[in-house]
C-alpha positions in Angstrom: 262.2 159.9 144.7 259.4 162.1 145.9 260.1 164.4 148.8 257.3 163.9 151.4 258.2 166.9 153.4 260.3 164.9 155.8 263.5 166.7 155.0 264.4 169.5 152.7 268.2 168.9 152.6 269.8 165.5 152.5 273.4 164.6 153.3 274.9 162.1 151.0 276.6 159.4 153.0 277.2 156.7 150.3 276.9 156.2 146.6 276.8 153.1 144.5 276.7 152.6 140.7 275.7 149.6 138.6 274.4 147.5 141.5 272.8 144.4 140.2 270.4 141.9 141.8 271.2 138.7 140.0 268.4 136.5 141.3 264.9 137.0 142.8 264.8 137.1 146.6 268.5 138.2 146.7 269.3 140.4 149.7 272.0 143.0 149.5 273.4 144.4 152.7 275.1 147.8 152.7 277.4 149.1 155.4 277.2 152.8 156.0 280.5 154.4 157.2 279.1 157.5 158.9 279.7 159.0 162.3 276.2 160.5 162.3 273.0 158.6 162.9 270.0 159.9 161.0 266.3 159.5 161.6 265.5 159.1 157.9 267.4 157.5 155.0 266.6 158.1 151.3 267.5 155.8 148.5 267.6 157.2 145.0 267.2 154.5 142.4 267.5 154.7 138.7 266.7 152.0 136.1 269.1 151.8 133.2 267.7 148.7 131.5 264.1 149.4 130.5 260.8 150.7 131.8 260.6 148.6 135.0 262.6 148.9 138.2 262.7 145.9 140.6 264.6 146.0 143.8 265.4 143.0 145.9 265.7 143.2 149.7 268.1 145.9 150.9 269.4 146.2 154.4 271.5 149.1 155.8 273.7 149.1 158.9 276.5 151.2 160.4 280.0 150.0 160.3 280.5 151.6 163.7 277.8 149.8 165.6 278.9 147.4 168.4 277.7 144.3 166.5 280.6 144.6 164.1 282.6 142.8 166.8 281.0 139.7 165.2 283.3 139.3 162.2 284.0 135.7 161.3 286.3 134.5 158.6 284.9 132.0 156.0 286.3 128.9 154.5 284.6 127.5 151.4 285.2 123.8 151.1 284.2 122.8 147.6 284.0 119.0 147.4 281.4 119.1 144.6 282.1 116.6 141.8 279.2 117.5 139.6 280.5 121.0 138.5 277.6 122.8 140.2 279.5 124.7 142.9 279.8 127.9 140.8 276.0 128.2 141.4 276.6 128.9 145.1 278.5 132.1 144.4 276.1 133.0 141.6 273.1 132.7 143.8 274.9 134.4 146.8 277.6 136.6 145.2 278.3 138.3 148.6 277.8 135.3 150.8 280.4 136.3 153.4 278.7 139.7 153.9 275.2 138.3 153.9 275.9 135.5 156.4 277.8 137.9 158.7 274.8 140.4 158.5 272.4 137.6 159.5 274.7 136.5 162.4 274.8 140.1 163.6 271.1 140.6 163.3 270.3 137.4 165.2 272.8 138.2 167.9 271.4 141.7 168.3 267.9 140.3 168.9 269.1 137.7 171.4 271.7 139.7 173.4 272.1 143.2 174.7 275.8 143.3 173.8 278.1 141.2 171.6 280.3 140.6 174.6 277.6 138.4 176.1 278.1 135.9 173.3 279.9 132.9 174.7 280.2 131.3 171.2 281.1 134.3 169.0 281.7 132.7 165.7 285.3 133.3 164.7 285.3 131.0 161.7 282.4 129.6 159.6 283.1 126.6 157.3 280.8 126.3 154.3 280.8 123.0 152.4 279.5 122.2 148.9 279.0 118.6 148.1 277.3 116.6 145.3 275.0 113.9 146.9 273.0 113.9 150.0 270.6 116.1 151.8 269.7 119.7 150.7 271.6 121.3 153.6 273.0 120.5 157.0 274.8 122.3 159.9 276.9 121.7 162.9 276.7 124.7 165.3 279.5 123.4 167.5 281.9 123.4 164.6 280.4 126.4 162.9 279.8 124.3 159.7 277.1 124.7 157.1 276.8 122.2 154.3 274.9 122.6 150.9 274.1 120.1 148.2 275.3 121.5 144.8 272.8 119.2 143.1 270.0 121.0 145.0 271.5 124.4 144.0 271.5 123.3 140.4 267.9 122.1 140.6 266.6 125.3 142.3 268.7 127.6 140.1 267.1 126.1 137.0 264.2 128.5 136.3 262.1 125.6 134.9 262.4 123.6 138.0 259.4 122.8 140.2 261.5 122.7 143.3 260.9 125.6 145.7 263.9 128.0 145.9 266.1 127.4 148.9 265.4 130.9 150.3 261.7 130.3 150.2 262.2 127.0 152.1 264.0 128.5 155.0 
């Protein structure tokens, strides 16, 4: 990475090796466990697989921020009968972390403090099924439902169906 004169000495606060983005549009959320807030953060990236480096979406957040009070548990209900459910975890290998990061981000935009949440999600049920609609939800029960058939069709690189992330 090129030093733009912003800082001459950097403090290493985290290090990762062999991080892999399995699919296009995959977002990876990293939690930084540091007692110090910094104005600038620098990522040093190295490509070990050829002459091109592609990075998906990366988000950083502190493990000490107040929004970590939002920390639901996840129950994955796999009722898929078409042997496609493995695609859910292949497409979203860190689904618990990613969904929690989204919930925290949305709450931080809508509220001043997580204590204001009257419906702080304690548990999120995720269902994988074979037939039916692409996806469904029930916010009262904290339930999200996905069609494994749709996951199979969008995971297939020759498919003309638009990827689920692009549809949202």
